Structure formats: structure tokens, C-alpha cells
C-alpha positions, 0 to 999 in steps of 0.5 A: 342890237348885239346881245350884251348886258352891262351892270348899273355900276358900269352905266354909272361910270359911263354916264359920269365920265361922259358928262365931265367930258371936255367940260371939266377942262375948258372955261365952262359957264364963264359967261356968268362971270364969278357966278359960273358955278351957279349957272352950271347948277341951274344947267344941271337942273335943266338937264334933270328935267330933260332926264325925266322926259327921256326916262318916261320914253324908255319906260314905255319902250324898255327894250328898244333904242330911240331909233326903234321907238321913234318908228313906234310912235311916229310910224314906219316912215316918219319915225325912220327919218327921225331916227336917221336924224338922231344918227346924224346928230350923234355922229356930228356930236362925236366929230365935234368932240373929237375935234375938241380933243385934237385941238385941246391936245395940240395947243396944250402938249403935242404942238408939233403933231398933225391934228389928223394923226391925233384924231386917227389914233383915237378913233382907231382905238375907239373902233377896236374897243367897240368892235369887241362890244359894249360890254368891253367898253363898259368894263373899261369904264368901270376901271378908268373911273377909279383912276379918274377919281384918284387923279382928281383927288390928287390934283385937288390936294396939290392945289390946296397945299400950294396955297393958291386958292383965294376964296375972295375971287369968287366974291361978290355973289350975284355981282352982275345979277341973275341975267347972265346966270340964266342966259348961260344956264339956258341953253349953254350949260343945259345942253352941254353936257347934260342934254347930250345924255340923250345918247343913253337912250340908245344904250339903256336896253343893255342894262341888266337891271332896268329898274335901277335906271332912274337911280343910276342916271340921276346920281351920275348926273347930279355928281358930275354936275356938282363936280363941274360946278366945283371945278369952275369955282376952283379955277376962278378962286386960283386964277381969278375970273379975268384969267379964266375968261382968257384961258382956253383951258383954265384947269391946265393953268390951275394945275400949272400953279402947283409948286410944292418945295420947288420940287413938285411942279408941272403937273399938267400931265394930270389934266391931259390924262383926265382929258384923255380918259373923259374924251375917249369915253364920251366920243366912244359912247356917242359913236356907238349910239350912232352905230347902233342907230345905223344897225337898227334902221338898216336891219343889219346883222351886227354892228361890227361890219360898220364900225370901221367905215363909220370911224372913217366918216367920223375922222372925215367930219372932225377934220372938215367941221371947221377950218380952225379952232375959233370957228369950231367954237363959234359954230358950237356956241351959235348954230349947234346950241341955239338951233340943232341941239334944241330940236334934238334934245327938247322939241322932238322928245317932247313931241314923242312924250305928248304923242305917247301920252295921248295914245295911252289916254285913248287906250285907257278910254277904249279899255274902259268902254270895252270893260263897260260893255262886258 
């Protein structure tokens, strides 16, 4: 691991933008229909449960990334394999998000641009920032989170002043009962994006004040969850639930309805810029987690020597992960959500938690016996 430190505010900014990611602009949680906002909130609470699992493991090994304490818990060889599995997952997830970004940009604005060109340019920018180190990425996040908040505030004002919000589109409450809400929340809105925060187990050792981890992580997850829930509600209130279901990027359609004085129109650039900021940081964080994992597993001197080779792998994966956008979405909703994500985000961390608790119990018993003999 590189010798670097990041502040609590910088960690907050990174987690906040990471959680928003592409979920802010797609039809997130819409399988719950008008109650999508509630499904997102339930998913957030599921994510908070996962947070406490990850946080417990971090407290046990505050100076090690996940790939490091996996070997402490499971032993040198089994732990190494599990660490490698997490590296593969982080690269895969980064490739999925890179493909998301490329396809979203293609269909919304850069319709004549090759997908490969978009992906290569973004990865080169990410590789440059990560080559400079995690501190540069953190400082950049600290600046861009302010820009993101300003864009969000401006966009909301424009939507409300346009008079397009109809709160009746969100009624009636629980129209289809609890079943679609629960099935949407678990696993969809829990794993994406809240379960993906497991990547920060690779970054937490860089925090300059580890005692603030819980406060920073919880506040950023809760705030991002509330914003995602609110944004989905706003999309439904403006467009109606049927239009949101049909739309690939409902936030783009919501902003597209802005029309003030027949002068302020076509504010799509706000959504595109929001997507660019969020996806840059989400992909960069996932990619950096994978790079740090490789450095740790293979005992490399520094991360700089593998940033570019890993970036080439990332570009290749993003291009070959699916033949088209429809197949890409289907793979994410079925294979990843129901098989790969539960293993990585729930099963293995829970097993780590149980093994650690059992070991701690045995240590306490041995200590009490030794004290008794004295």
C-alpha cells in the first residue's frame, strides 16, 4: 500500500459520489412502481446492516485492506484465494460501471462516437489520477462534491419553477402491496449501490482519523440513500410511473421538461455532467481497490507499475462483458445480483465475522484460564 492519508471530509465525498453513481440517472427501483422510493429506503437499511459487518472487520484489522485480513482470518492460502476473488469482483464491477457510463453517454449525447473511444478516454483519465495516488483522487473528490451539490440544487429549482411536479403521480401509497417493494429492496436496491461499498474496506486504512470512520460512512450512506429515494420520487412525480418504467434515463427526461420563459430549455447538460462526475469517481474507486488488492496479494513495491496494465484489462472487460446494452442490463439484474453479489457482499463477509468472533471467544477463554492459574 502507498504511504498516504485522506481526511474524513474527503472520505465522505468519495463515498457519497460512489453511492450515487449511475443509480441517480437510471430508473432505479422502479420495479416497485409508485413505491420505488420506499424500496430504495429499505435497500438503504439493508446496506446499513452490511455496513456494520464491514465496519466490525475493519475495527479488528484497522491497518489492513480486506485482502490482507482475509489471509489473517482464513490462513495464507485460502485467504489469498479469497483476496483474489475480491480483486476479480472489483475489476468486474468497475468494468460493468464503465460499460454503463459508455452506453449511457452513447444513447444520450454522443450518439456517433464509438463506445471504445469513450471508455478508453475515461480510463486514461482515471489511470492518470490514480498514478498520482489516492490523496490526489481524494482531493479531487473534495472539490467535485461541491460542484455536484450545486448542480443538483440548480436542477431541482428549475424543475420546480417549471411547474411540472404533480404529487398525485405518487399516489396511492402501497397500491400493489408490500411484495414488489420487498422483492425490489432485497436484493436489487440493497446490493446496488449500497452493497458495493465493500470496496471501501480496501481504502479505510488510509483514513487519517480512523475513529471517525463510523460517523463518516453512516452519514454518507444515509444521505446518498435519501437523495436516491427523493430523485426517484421526483422522476415519478414529473413523468408518471409508466414513463419512468419505459425510460432508460428518467432523470434526463425530467430535466428535459424544464422550460422557463421559453428561454431556459434543454438543460440535459446538467444530468450528463452529474453522470460524468459520479461515474468517474465510482469507477476510479473500484479500480483503485482492485489495484491495491493486486499490490497486496503479489507483494509489489507500489501501485504505479500496474495501473496502466490493469487499465487495459478494464477496457477489454468493459467491451467484452456483453454484446449490447440490453444483454448487459440483463446480466446485471440476474447473474450479478442473485449469484455473484450475494457471495461477495454477504456470504464471505458474514463467514469472516463468524470466524473472527469465534477466535476472539477462544482468546478470551485462554486469557481467563491463564489469569486463573496465576
